[in-house]
Steps between C-alpha positions, in 0.01 A plus 500: 500500500747769580366839599491761220756770585494873403790448251279246316224742468751765375654273239152403375396862461836615343576759780761535780430345838489850648231600260284191576546568873383859457176381322406211724606628843310827478786749459394857406758482219298308254630464140278564189159344471605257229792379708291462811241301313765259368640449841156431662405265204834295551435494878142355449609249237778370720303501830733731667403596869633829607727537819305695768824616658623618166177684440519666846855633422392627162188676635663609836167342645395155596124565479468364844321634817565363834203496735530407880185435691454375852241229430387427144208295640354806687233661273653838590833405326345300224287799383819716500684232301210522243556863468865476453450222229248711323729794464808300429328302229396820330860619507634159374673414827514178690426494878734290735305434816641420852278425802693539830239394765594819678865368551721802445805284444322336217398840367873607496596184317221558245603846440868389449381238247299757305791733490738207382240427227539869390126578550402835356303587809411347836177551682454440886151443603411492855564678830838549644598454863452818695825662608721238342636634164684204343843663444631200298201524261534881471861468410434228243213718345734801486749317286212351289364843435843641404506233237161602352266279707163630604354437843132556618355422838122440548448612854674774707778668304872411555819690408593279203211528258151625391192398701122444462366533860154400605343765729487262793472754782258745355276220348484309840413843659214544254378142574492565872309821436242322279445227757459762777241677281324157466435512870787280628651593839671164601811419316783254490802455272666199358840620382800341336864469596596821698821555292324503169435864379160411317351348815616789715376766250143339474483446865600848584274677262194297621581560862587873474172573313310326780693707763373818331150390622616411839492120418765251583501131383416264772782265402761439238654178411742404229574219271684404181386663166305189401174323532637297782647802681148660487340179622728469807472863592115492467472207748717688752304812445165308551638360829616836628168679428302195605291498185193285498206450264223764542673682779501878497611743237743348252847649487644605161829337444755641240730248347789670325460272200209327323673164528529538880139604513396184319701295747339691786139425360584129472616489870180674620286282306647192670432663836135541403522878453308659218645785291364763527237415760763409773807666361567745211805508299676703231810436293731679266602435133173381336670184354332330214380194700272720708243477217426139612518565881199503727423722676620771267803667666524876569852612393721763341522429128853526329522468130780245529513419119549878430765512769710221320452672178605845632807340662608347157439827323740676736751208465502531131499886486840615377467857623710621792188613682365151514805370686385628831127571424250445793146417389204445750246240453172622681266270680117520500280382784245252407229424765348154468293259716777385736489839702118562500388543853150365451643146446 
């Protein structure tokens, strides 16, 4: 059976094709209620399916939001995705998702695709490379914004859009202070890649707060922002500190993400080390999966769903002030079993 065309609907309703288009494609120029009702009834009777591209042209909006994350399997990003979807659904928008696996070339390709699909807004979730502003991406976003597109970054702000920025530096400093007040004096750090701003901000906030008390981490190691990155770094750290079961005061290790902390605990468990009796650990993010983790993990809690919702609100806010708005997302220190000195 041949597809029903717009002109078929117009003929059945006794109106011009232009009038039928205005009714079915969402134009702000809608004819009288009786005419609109006839057109909709004819479309329903004939089984007409509206053309999405025609609707977008009529409304000057596609109803699409492009969302770029580093790793959708990471609970940090999946929680943000949930927040974006919550707010988009409430606004009758559809979310297009791209996961880049931290490949910045894939990120650029994803952004180009979203722009070519005429997405109303694009949200970039995740840390940028420190000192390496992507000029090609900046140029592409400048043209996109000139044509009415909205850009929001979840992370440190960039010149081409609004931002929702987690307070990584200050929250990590607060975590270090809380651990010091718990009685910890031996510290180590498991960091992420050195060129990633989130990793650097969290590490620096933690270490600087310790330095204010005259304390310096005994060792710092780094790994990928992943469970396996934390696992590998933890084994190297254990060897460097010569950790062994039941030997001395346990050091407190700060892993810059919860996912890395979980990998670290798995590595130490394989080495026969107990958390917190032999080594204490703290993370950052308070990802949802921590509710099922043992021992319970000391961390900095971010409201990741709220961060996704706030980013979407900025992306859909038509006011000029929202174009370059900069919101902060505070972190809250949560002390749990993994950092208790009494084992």
